[in-house]
N, CA, C and O atoms as CSV, one atom per row, in Angstrom:
chain,resi,resn,atom,element,x,y,z
A,1,MET,N,N,0.892,-0.982,-0.032
A,1,MET,CA,C,-0.104,-0.267,0.310
A,1,MET,C,C,0.881,1.235,0.312
A,1,MET,O,O,1.715,1.450,1.191
A,2,LYS,N,N,0.534,2.436,-1.124
A,2,LYS,CA,C,1.512,3.464,-0.934
A,2,LYS,C,C,0.932,4.398,-0.654
A,2,LYS,O,O,-0.280,4.236,-0.792
A,3,SER,N,N,1.272,5.535,-0.242
A,3,SER,CA,C,0.438,6.494,0.672
A,3,SER,C,C,1.602,8.079,0.095
A,3,SER,O,O,2.833,8.095,0.089
A,4,GLY,N,N,0.740,9.107,-0.279
A,4,GLY,CA,C,1.120,10.174,-0.756
A,4,GLY,C,C,1.207,11.088,0.016
A,4,GLY,O,O,1.551,12.198,-0.389
A,5,LEU,N,N,0.915,10.852,1.325
A,5,LEU,CA,C,0.788,11.675,2.774
A,5,LEU,C,C,2.530,11.994,3.161
A,5,LEU,O,O,3.403,11.259,3.621
A,6,TYR,N,N,2.532,13.281,2.780
A,6,TYR,CA,C,3.594,14.066,3.133
A,6,TYR,C,C,3.214,14.909,4.491
A,6,TYR,O,O,2.056,15.324,4.535
A,7,PHE,N,N,4.144,15.226,5.693
A,7,PHE,CA,C,3.701,15.688,7.420
A,7,PHE,C,C,4.856,15.989,7.624
A,7,PHE,O,O,5.812,15.271,7.330
A,8,ALA,N,N,4.942,17.413,8.311
A,8,ALA,CA,C,5.441,17.719,9.311
A,8,ALA,C,C,5.407,18.691,10.470
A,8,ALA,O,O,4.460,19.474,10.397
A,9,ARG,N,N,6.385,18.879,11.773
A,9,ARG,CA,C,6.044,19.367,12.837
A,9,ARG,C,C,5.662,21.005,12.489
A,9,ARG,O,O,6.243,21.688,11.646
A,10,SER,N,N,4.206,21.577,13.615
A,10,SER,CA,C,4.054,22.348,13.017
A,10,SER,C,C,4.847,23.453,13.883
A,10,SER,O,O,5.071,23.054,15.026
A,11,ALA,N,N,5.285,24.642,13.627
A,11,ALA,CA,C,6.153,25.486,14.252
A,11,ALA,C,C,5.756,25.972,15.543
A,11,ALA,O,O,6.608,26.670,16.093
A,12,SER,N,N,4.623,25.777,16.207
A,12,SER,CA,C,3.661,26.227,17.215
A,12,SER,C,C,4.327,25.313,18.177
A,12,SER,O,O,4.547,25.792,19.289
A,13,VAL,N,N,4.684,24.101,17.959
A,13,VAL,CA,C,4.945,23.531,18.931
A,13,VAL,C,C,6.072,23.002,19.662
A,13,VAL,O,O,6.864,23.030,18.720
A,14,ALA,N,N,6.853,22.470,20.769
A,14,ALA,CA,C,7.893,21.816,21.240
A,14,ALA,C,C,7.641,20.678,21.815
A,14,ALA,O,O,6.708,20.356,22.549
A,15,ALA,N,N,8.803,19.914,21.317
A,15,ALA,CA,C,8.928,18.114,21.899
A,15,ALA,C,C,10.117,18.155,22.372
A,15,ALA,O,O,11.027,18.799,21.850
A,16,ARG,N,N,10.234,17.381,23.541
A,16,ARG,CA,C,11.246,17.047,24.393
A,16,ARG,C,C,11.194,14.891,23.922
A,16,ARG,O,O,10.173,14.239,23.706
A,17,ARG,N,N,12.675,14.365,23.916
A,17,ARG,CA,C,12.386,13.188,24.451
A,17,ARG,C,C,12.411,12.413,25.561
A,17,ARG,O,O,13.369,12.793,26.235
A,18,MET,N,N,11.929,11.650,26.018
A,18,MET,CA,C,11.727,11.399,27.717
A,18,MET,C,C,12.140,9.820,27.315
A,18,MET,O,O,11.172,9.112,27.040
A,19,GLY,N,N,13.344,9.242,27.255
A,19,GLY,CA,C,13.288,8.179,27.061
A,19,GLY,C,C,13.241,7.003,25.576
A,19,GLY,O,O,14.080,6.696,24.729
A,20,VAL,N,N,12.069,6.674,25.786
A,20,VAL,CA,C,11.626,6.109,24.289
A,20,VAL,C,C,10.050,6.907,24.108
A,20,VAL,O,O,9.373,6.884,23.079
A,21,GLU,N,N,9.792,7.407,25.038
A,21,GLU,CA,C,8.490,8.774,24.467
A,21,GLU,C,C,8.913,9.738,23.931
A,21,GLU,O,O,10.073,9.658,23.527
A,22,ILE,N,N,8.363,10.677,23.769
A,22,ILE,CA,C,8.145,12.174,23.534
A,22,ILE,C,C,7.047,12.744,23.477
A,22,ILE,O,O,6.078,12.713,22.718
A,23,ILE,N,N,7.518,13.621,24.993
A,23,ILE,CA,C,6.536,14.749,24.803
A,23,ILE,C,C,6.101,15.693,24.250
A,23,ILE,O,O,7.031,16.499,24.269
A,24,VAL,N,N,5.163,16.198,23.688
A,24,VAL,CA,C,4.668,17.280,22.966
A,24,VAL,C,C,3.861,18.235,23.475
A,24,VAL,O,O,2.836,17.934,24.086
A,25,MET,N,N,4.294,19.647,23.247
A,25,MET,CA,C,3.092,20.933,23.920
A,25,MET,C,C,2.817,22.098,22.976
A,25,MET,O,O,3.503,23.031,22.557
A,26,SER,N,N,1.650,21.728,22.810
A,26,SER,CA,C,1.181,23.541,21.651
A,26,SER,C,C,1.516,24.634,22.215
A,26,SER,O,O,1.576,24.765,23.438
A,27,ALA,N,N,1.648,25.107,21.778
A,27,ALA,CA,C,2.149,26.803,22.265
A,27,ALA,C,C,1.324,27.381,21.633
A,27,ALA,O,O,1.696,28.496,21.266
A,28,MET,N,N,0.146,27.040,21.283
A,28,MET,CA,C,-1.388,27.820,20.852
A,28,MET,C,C,-2.060,27.337,22.118
A,28,MET,O,O,-2.199,28.220,22.965
A,29,ASP,N,N,-2.491,26.184,22.425
A,29,ASP,CA,C,-3.188,26.001,23.779
A,29,ASP,C,C,-3.139,25.324,24.895
A,29,ASP,O,O,-3.876,24.919,25.793
A,30,SER,N,N,-1.693,25.324,24.456
A,30,SER,CA,C,-0.814,24.503,25.839
A,30,SER,C,C,-1.057,22.867,26.164
A,30,SER,O,O,-0.312,22.074,26.741
A,31,SER,N,N,-2.274,22.689,25.620
A,31,SER,CA,C,-2.144,20.740,25.822
A,31,SER,C,C,-1.108,20.314,25.286
A,31,SER,O,O,-0.679,20.788,24.234
A,32,LEU,N,N,-0.457,19.203,26.025
A,32,LEU,CA,C,0.373,17.880,26.333
A,32,LEU,C,C,0.172,16.820,25.894
A,32,LEU,O,O,-0.364,16.070,26.710
A,33,LEU,N,N,0.412,16.289,24.698
A,33,LEU,CA,C,0.487,15.056,24.527
A,33,LEU,C,C,1.774,14.069,24.807
A,33,LEU,O,O,2.783,14.759,24.950
A,34,THR,N,N,1.983,12.972,24.902
A,34,THR,CA,C,2.865,12.023,24.930
A,34,THR,C,C,3.094,10.564,23.878
A,34,THR,O,O,2.352,9.586,23.795
A,35,LEU,N,N,4.160,10.791,23.277
A,35,LEU,CA,C,3.814,9.644,22.228
A,35,LEU,C,C,4.363,8.561,22.767
A,35,LEU,O,O,5.130,8.506,23.729
A,36,ASN,N,N,3.888,7.594,22.028
A,36,ASN,CA,C,4.673,6.059,22.725
A,36,ASN,C,C,5.944,5.950,21.723
A,36,ASN,O,O,5.927,6.747,20.784
A,37,GLU,N,N,6.814,5.246,21.790
A,37,GLU,CA,C,7.853,4.779,21.279
A,37,GLU,C,C,7.672,4.769,19.400
A,37,GLU,O,O,8.192,5.539,18.592
A,38,ILE,N,N,6.843,3.722,19.175
A,38,ILE,CA,C,6.519,4.043,17.782
A,38,ILE,C,C,5.997,5.505,17.368
A,38,ILE,O,O,6.816,6.035,16.617
A,39,ALA,N,N,5.027,6.213,17.595
A,39,ALA,CA,C,4.801,7.408,17.303
A,39,ALA,C,C,5.990,8.052,17.337
A,39,ALA,O,O,6.417,8.253,16.200
A,40,SER,N,N,6.897,8.573,18.463
A,40,SER,CA,C,7.737,9.041,18.617
A,40,SER,C,C,8.800,8.652,17.623
A,40,SER,O,O,9.521,9.587,17.274
A,41,LEU,N,N,9.042,7.532,17.119
A,41,LEU,CA,C,9.704,7.367,15.700
A,41,LEU,C,C,9.323,8.346,14.582
A,41,LEU,O,O,10.165,9.089,14.079
A,42,ILE,N,N,7.983,8.332,14.190
A,42,ILE,CA,C,7.251,8.681,13.168
A,42,ILE,C,C,7.171,10.618,13.369
A,42,ILE,O,O,6.987,11.512,12.543
A,43,TRP,N,N,7.365,10.628,14.580
A,43,TRP,CA,C,7.366,12.094,14.944
A,43,TRP,C,C,8.869,12.638,14.255
A,43,TRP,O,O,9.068,13.702,13.669
A,44,GLU,N,N,9.681,11.713,14.491
A,44,GLU,CA,C,11.316,12.616,14.254
A,44,GLU,C,C,11.471,12.544,13.046
A,44,GLU,O,O,12.380,13.197,12.532
A,45,ALA,N,N,10.589,11.695,12.226
A,45,ALA,CA,C,11.032,11.916,11.042
A,45,ALA,C,C,10.280,12.906,9.899
A,45,ALA,O,O,10.570,13.449,8.833
A,46,ALA,N,N,9.475,12.823,10.535
A,46,ALA,CA,C,8.802,14.392,9.745
A,46,ALA,C,C,9.145,15.406,9.613
A,46,ALA,O,O,8.954,16.496,10.152
A,47,ASP,N,N,9.934,14.856,8.500
A,47,ASP,CA,C,11.142,16.470,7.320
A,47,ASP,C,C,9.935,17.040,6.613
A,47,ASP,O,O,10.215,18.171,6.217
A,48,GLY,N,N,8.898,16.748,6.353
A,48,GLY,CA,C,8.181,17.108,5.248
A,48,GLY,C,C,8.423,17.030,4.007
A,48,GLY,O,O,7.734,17.664,3.208
A,49,LEU,N,N,9.354,16.311,3.646
A,49,LEU,CA,C,10.017,15.614,2.263
A,49,LEU,C,C,9.795,13.949,2.249
A,49,LEU,O,O,9.835,13.400,1.148
A,50,THR,N,N,9.575,13.183,3.375
A,50,THR,CA,C,9.726,12.093,2.971
A,50,THR,C,C,8.115,11.078,3.218
A,50,THR,O,O,7.513,11.422,4.235
A,51,PRO,N,N,7.685,10.353,2.705
A,51,PRO,CA,C,6.105,10.245,2.171
A,51,PRO,C,C,6.169,9.596,3.714
A,51,PRO,O,O,7.251,9.522,4.296
A,52,LEU,N,N,4.860,9.109,4.363
A,52,LEU,CA,C,4.632,8.383,5.136
A,52,LEU,C,C,5.113,6.775,4.990
A,52,LEU,O,O,5.750,5.956,5.653
A,53,ASP,N,N,4.142,6.871,3.225
A,53,ASP,CA,C,4.602,5.185,3.500
A,53,ASP,C,C,6.079,4.342,3.704
A,53,ASP,O,O,6.364,3.207,4.086
A,54,GLN,N,N,6.925,5.632,3.197
A,54,GLN,CA,C,8.359,5.619,2.956
A,54,GLN,C,C,8.932,5.193,4.491
A,54,GLN,O,O,9.589,4.181,4.736
A,55,ILE,N,N,8.512,6.227,5.459
A,55,ILE,CA,C,8.888,6.244,7.122
A,55,ILE,C,C,8.542,4.918,7.532
A,55,ILE,O,O,9.455,4.233,7.991
A,56,VAL,N,N,7.501,4.473,7.460
A,56,VAL,CA,C,7.015,3.323,7.821
A,56,VAL,C,C,7.908,1.884,7.968
A,56,VAL,O,O,8.320,1.123,8.844
A,57,ALA,N,N,7.920,2.090,6.116
A,57,ALA,CA,C,8.663,0.677,5.752
A,57,ALA,C,C,9.953,0.984,6.442
A,57,ALA,O,O,10.069,0.381,7.509
A,58,SER,N,N,11.050,1.834,6.088
A,58,SER,CA,C,12.015,2.262,6.781
A,58,SER,C,C,12.317,1.913,8.031
A,58,SER,O,O,13.145,1.056,8.341
A,59,THR,N,N,11.413,2.806,9.046
A,59,THR,CA,C,11.526,3.056,10.032
A,59,THR,C,C,11.043,2.077,11.291
A,59,THR,O,O,11.696,1.648,12.243
A,60,ILE,N,N,9.298,1.845,10.835
A,60,ILE,CA,C,8.761,1.004,11.702
A,60,ILE,C,C,8.913,-0.763,11.688
A,60,ILE,O,O,9.282,-1.677,12.426
A,61,CYS,N,N,8.375,-0.539,10.361
A,61,CYS,CA,C,8.658,-1.772,9.913
A,61,CYS,C,C,9.702,-2.965,9.968
A,61,CYS,O,O,9.645,-4.183,9.798
A,62,THR,N,N,10.650,-2.069,10.274
A,62,THR,CA,C,12.163,-2.680,10.366
A,62,THR,C,C,12.770,-3.154,11.937
A,62,THR,O,O,13.638,-3.919,12.355
A,63,ARG,N,N,11.827,-2.274,12.480
A,63,ARG,CA,C,11.779,-2.619,14.030
A,63,ARG,C,C,11.250,-3.404,14.992
A,63,ARG,O,O,11.598,-3.755,16.120
A,64,PHE,N,N,10.316,-3.601,14.272
A,64,PHE,CA,C,8.857,-3.913,14.807
A,64,PHE,C,C,8.285,-4.830,13.963
A,64,PHE,O,O,8.119,-4.536,12.779
A,65,ASP,N,N,7.869,-6.200,14.519
A,65,ASP,CA,C,7.183,-7.288,13.560
A,65,ASP,C,C,5.974,-7.125,13.609
A,65,ASP,O,O,5.273,-7.819,14.347
A,66,VAL,N,N,5.290,-5.796,12.524
A,66,VAL,CA,C,4.199,-5.230,12.000
A,66,VAL,C,C,4.268,-5.866,10.727
A,66,VAL,O,O,5.180,-6.175,9.959
A,67,GLU,N,N,2.470,-6.015,10.742
A,67,GLU,CA,C,2.021,-6.237,8.731
A,67,GLU,C,C,2.226,-5.178,8.507
A,67,GLU,O,O,1.772,-4.431,9.373
A,68,PRO,N,N,3.001,-4.426,7.276
A,68,PRO,CA,C,3.231,-3.123,6.233
A,68,PRO,C,C,1.779,-2.209,6.500
A,68,PRO,O,O,1.572,-1.109,7.013
A,69,HIS,N,N,0.728,-3.453,5.761
A,69,HIS,CA,C,-0.520,-2.874,5.831
A,69,HIS,C,C,-0.732,-2.128,6.806
A,69,HIS,O,O,-0.592,-0.905,6.820
A,70,ARG,N,N,-1.110,-2.872,7.749
A,70,ARG,CA,C,-1.288,-2.548,9.348
A,70,ARG,C,C,-0.740,-1.505,9.521
A,70,ARG,O,O,-1.492,-0.530,9.547
A,71,ALA,N,N,0.485,-1.296,9.675
A,71,ALA,CA,C,1.480,0.059,10.225
A,71,ALA,C,C,1.136,0.839,9.696
A,71,ALA,O,O,0.876,1.731,10.503
A,72,LEU,N,N,0.771,1.381,7.965
A,72,LEU,CA,C,0.268,2.466,7.124
A,72,LEU,C,C,-0.738,2.314,8.189
A,72,LEU,O,O,-0.309,2.464,9.333
A,73,LEU,N,N,-1.993,2.047,8.045
A,73,LEU,CA,C,-3.380,2.515,8.304
A,73,LEU,C,C,-3.005,2.970,9.770
A,73,LEU,O,O,-3.739,3.860,10.199
A,74,ASP,N,N,-2.257,2.646,10.412
A,74,ASP,CA,C,-2.521,2.964,12.184
A,74,ASP,C,C,-1.040,4.370,11.919
A,74,ASP,O,O,-0.882,5.367,12.623
A,75,ALA,N,N,-0.486,4.098,11.130
A,75,ALA,CA,C,-0.215,5.778,11.148
A,75,ALA,C,C,-0.317,7.095,10.541
A,75,ALA,O,O,0.175,8.204,10.751
A,76,GLU,N,N,-1.099,6.601,9.747
A,76,GLU,CA,C,-2.276,7.389,9.447
A,76,GLU,C,C,-3.052,8.156,9.827
A,76,GLU,O,O,-3.282,9.271,9.360
A,77,GLU,N,N,-3.688,7.482,10.991
A,77,GLU,CA,C,-4.385,7.677,11.385
A,77,GLU,C,C,-4.108,8.294,12.633
A,77,GLU,O,O,-4.809,8.998,13.360
A,78,MET,N,N,-2.803,7.837,12.743
A,78,MET,CA,C,-1.697,9.080,14.179
A,78,MET,C,C,-1.640,10.473,13.626
A,78,MET,O,O,-2.178,11.412,14.212
A,79,VAL,N,N,-0.891,10.626,12.326
A,79,VAL,CA,C,-1.045,11.866,11.995
A,79,VAL,C,C,-2.005,12.623,11.375
A,79,VAL,O,O,-2.084,13.804,11.040
A,80,LYS,N,N,-2.813,11.531,11.292
A,80,LYS,CA,C,-4.279,12.918,10.773
A,80,LYS,C,C,-4.501,13.691,12.171
A,80,LYS,O,O,-4.678,14.867,12.489
A,81,CYS,N,N,-4.382,12.174,13.011
A,81,CYS,CA,C,-5.268,12.870,14.307
A,81,CYS,C,C,-4.131,13.902,15.347
A,81,CYS,O,O,-4.581,14.520,16.312
A,82,LEU,N,N,-2.728,13.950,14.987
A,82,LEU,CA,C,-2.362,15.087,15.410
A,82,LEU,C,C,-2.019,16.573,14.617
A,82,LEU,O,O,-1.558,17.619,15.075
A,83,ALA,N,N,-2.460,16.194,13.187
A,83,ALA,CA,C,-2.958,17.310,12.496
A,83,ALA,C,C,-4.094,17.803,12.819
A,83,ALA,O,O,-3.996,19.028,12.896
A,84,ALA,N,N,-4.811,17.545,12.976
A,84,ALA,CA,C,-6.320,17.971,13.247
A,84,ALA,C,C,-6.114,18.486,14.009
A,84,ALA,O,O,-6.828,19.488,13.965
A,85,ARG,N,N,-5.042,18.505,15.496
A,85,ARG,CA,C,-5.184,19.280,16.860
A,85,ARG,C,C,-4.023,20.262,17.031
A,85,ARG,O,O,-3.627,20.834,18.046
A,86,GLY,N,N,-3.480,20.314,15.468
A,86,GLY,CA,C,-2.491,21.647,14.808
A,86,GLY,C,C,-0.904,21.246,15.179
A,86,GLY,O,O,-0.029,22.053,14.866
A,87,PHE,N,N,-0.436,19.636,16.038
A,87,PHE,CA,C,0.850,19.303,15.893
A,87,PHE,C,C,1.561,18.908,14.730
A,87,PHE,O,O,2.792,18.908,14.772
A,88,LEU,N,N,0.809,18.485,13.435
A,88,LEU,CA,C,1.557,18.656,12.291
A,88,LEU,C,C,1.047,19.097,11.148
A,88,LEU,O,O,-0.183,19.132,11.097
A,89,LYS,N,N,1.656,19.450,10.200
A,89,LYS,CA,C,0.964,20.028,9.082
A,89,LYS,C,C,0.811,19.003,7.569
A,89,LYS,O,O,1.860,18.666,7.020
A,90,LEU,N,N,-0.257,18.648,7.092
A,90,LEU,CA,C,0.210,17.625,6.092
A,90,LEU,C,C,-0.416,17.806,5.121
A,90,LEU,O,O,-1.485,18.417,5.136
A,91,SER,N,N,0.324,17.121,3.660
A,91,SER,CA,C,0.187,17.607,2.391
A,91,SER,C,C,0.081,16.331,1.525
A,91,SER,O,O,0.400,15.314,2.141
A,92,ASP,N,N,-0.272,16.157,0.312
A,92,ASP,CA,C,-0.625,14.989,-0.560
A,92,ASP,C,C,0.847,15.846,-1.358
A,92,ASP,O,O,0.457,16.203,-2.469
A,93,GLN,N,N,2.022,16.177,-1.198
A,93,GLN,CA,C,3.207,16.333,-1.748
A,93,GLN,C,C,4.257,17.153,-0.842
A,93,GLN,O,O,3.782,17.923,-0.007
A,94,PRO,N,N,5.340,17.062,-0.932
A,94,PRO,CA,C,6.402,17.438,-0.201
A,94,PRO,C,C,6.268,18.821,0.635
A,94,PRO,O,O,5.583,19.742,0.191
A,95,ILE,N,N,6.824,18.899,1.631
A,95,ILE,CA,C,6.391,20.338,2.318
A,95,ILE,C,C,7.930,21.189,2.172
A,95,ILE,O,O,8.927,20.551,2.509
A,96,PRO,N,N,8.062,22.219,1.814
A,96,PRO,CA,C,9.425,22.873,1.887
A,96,PRO,C,C,9.406,23.475,3.101
A,96,PRO,O,O,8.337,23.927,3.511
A,97,SER,N,N,10.421,23.566,3.771
A,97,SER,CA,C,10.937,24.076,4.562
A,97,SER,C,C,10.500,25.030,5.099
A,97,SER,O,O,10.100,24.897,6.256
A,98,HIS,N,N,10.402,26.692,4.259
A,98,HIS,CA,C,10.160,27.570,4.100
A,98,HIS,C,C,8.647,27.946,4.532
A,98,HIS,O,O,8.235,29.017,4.980
A,99,GLU,N,N,7.827,26.559,4.224
A,99,GLU,CA,C,6.289,26.638,4.793
A,99,GLU,C,C,6.242,26.468,5.965
A,99,GLU,O,O,5.311,27.002,6.567
A,100,LEU,N,N,6.934,25.904,6.489
A,100,LEU,CA,C,6.877,24.960,8.177
A,100,LEU,C,C,7.202,26.602,9.053
A,100,LEU,O,O,6.866,26.631,10.237
A,101,ARG,N,N,7.541,27.291,8.730
A,101,ARG,CA,C,7.665,28.508,10.215
A,101,ARG,C,C,6.779,29.498,9.800
A,101,ARG,O,O,6.579,30.484,10.509
């Protein structure tokens, strides 16, 4: 399954790694999230230039015993949820760095 979904971290968030998890805070509304180990790996790969399917295949499926199709569906759901809350920016094409400021 191929996904043409690109994503990048919002400029209005701060994040800090705590072990295998990442704590993310929004400057917009001070909401706080804790990302589990897998979500943290996806978060760290959010460069706006690498499509989600490639990140899942190279980062998640190589480290965890998970079926690629299921991993991609779960990852898509996660990034869409984070985007709906303003933590990520989504696009169907690469997101240039100048658009992230």
